[in-house]
C-alpha positions as CSV (number, residue, x, y, z in Angstrom):
1,M,-10.5,7.4,4.6
2,R,-12.0,4.3,3.1
3,T,-10.1,1.3,1.8
4,K,-10.4,1.9,-2.0
5,P,-9.2,5.5,-1.9
6,A,-6.3,4.5,0.3
7,L,-5.4,1.7,-2.1
8,W,-5.6,4.1,-5.1
9,L,-3.4,6.6,-3.2
10,V,-0.8,4.0,-2.6
11,A,-0.8,2.5,-6.1
12,I,-0.8,5.9,-7.9
13,S,1.9,7.4,-5.7
14,V,4.2,4.4,-6.1
15,A,3.4,4.2,-9.9
16,I,4.5,7.8,-10.4
17,A,7.7,7.0,-8.5
18,L,8.6,4.7,-11.3
19,V,9.2,7.7,-13.6
20,P,13.0,8.1,-13.6
21,T,13.2,11.8,-14.1
22,L,11.4,13.0,-11.0
23,P,13.1,15.3,-8.5
24,Y,14.2,13.8,-5.2
25,G,11.6,15.9,-3.3
26,Y,8.8,13.8,-4.8
27,Y,10.2,10.6,-3.3
28,S,10.3,12.3,0.1
29,V,6.7,13.3,-0.1
30,M,5.7,9.9,-1.5
31,R,7.3,8.2,1.5
32,W,5.1,10.2,3.9
33,V,1.9,9.6,1.8
34,V,2.5,5.9,1.2
35,C,3.6,5.2,4.8
36,A,0.5,7.0,6.2
37,A,-1.9,5.2,3.8
38,C,-0.3,1.8,4.5
39,A,-0.5,2.4,8.3
40,W,-4.1,3.2,7.9
41,L,-4.7,0.1,5.8
42,A,-3.0,-2.0,8.4
43,L,-5.2,-0.6,11.1
44,S,-8.3,-1.0,9.0
45,S,-7.4,-4.6,8.1
46,Y,-6.8,-5.4,11.8
47,R,-10.2,-3.9,12.7
48,N,-11.9,-6.0,10.0
49,G,-10.4,-9.2,11.1
50,R,-7.8,-9.5,8.4
51,E,-4.8,-9.8,10.6
52,E,-2.4,-11.3,8.0
53,W,-3.1,-8.2,5.8
54,A,-2.5,-5.9,8.8
55,W,0.9,-7.4,9.1
56,A,1.5,-7.1,5.4
57,W,0.5,-3.4,5.3
58,G,2.6,-2.8,8.4
59,V,5.7,-4.2,6.7
60,V,5.0,-2.0,3.6
61,A,4.5,1.1,5.8
62,G,7.9,0.2,7.5
63,I,9.6,0.0,4.1
64,Y,8.3,3.4,3.0
65,N,8.7,5.1,6.4
66,P,10.3,8.5,6.1
67,I,11.7,8.7,9.6
68,F,14.1,5.7,9.4
69,P,14.3,5.4,5.6
70,V,15.4,2.2,3.9
71,H,18.3,3.1,1.5
72,A,18.5,1.2,-1.8
73,N,19.4,2.0,-5.3
74,R,16.9,2.9,-8.0
75,E,16.7,-0.6,-9.4
76,I,15.8,-2.1,-6.1
77,W,13.2,0.6,-5.4
78,S,11.7,0.0,-8.8
79,I,11.1,-3.6,-7.9
80,V,9.8,-2.7,-4.5
81,N,7.4,-0.2,-6.1
82,V,6.1,-2.7,-8.6
83,V,5.6,-5.3,-5.8
84,T,3.8,-2.7,-3.7
85,I,1.4,-1.9,-6.6
86,A,0.8,-5.7,-7.0
87,V,0.0,-6.0,-3.3
88,A,-2.4,-3.1,-3.4
89,A,-4.1,-4.6,-6.5
90,W,-4.3,-8.1,-4.9
91,Y,-5.7,-6.7,-1.6
92,G,-8.3,-4.6,-3.5
93,F,-9.3,-7.7,-5.4
94,K,-9.6,-9.8,-2.2
95,V,-11.5,-7.2,-0.3
96,S,-14.0,-6.5,-3.0
97,Q,-14.4,-10.3,-3.5
98,S,-15.0,-10.7,0.3
99,D,-17.4,-7.7,0.4
100,R,-19.4,-9.2,-2.5
101,G,-19.6,-12.5,-0.7
102,K,-20.9,-10.8,2.5
103,E,-23.5,-8.9,0.5
104,N,-24.8,-12.1,-1.0
105,G,-25.1,-13.7,2.5
106,G,-22.1,-16.0,2.2
107,E,-18.6,-16.0,3.6
108,A,-15.6,-15.3,1.5
């Protein structure tokens, strides 16, 4: 899995979770998907020398983990979901900016 598809997977899965009429089963599946994608992003970030992002994705994976779930009400989860989407967007922006800098021979 590459970084951009993993980011899209996280962002779309969490964005769909903002729909208030979904059955509870969606949230269970979403936790597995988002946790796995965030764990992969943490590993990928660590391997690419982005240790602070590895920690950030590890925390997000921990929040969404399905084995020891974090229990909160719908309002709190809505805020967490929006923050997760923002983190995915910011990370995507920073990684693409960094990749462009490396393509042009500079450091970003």
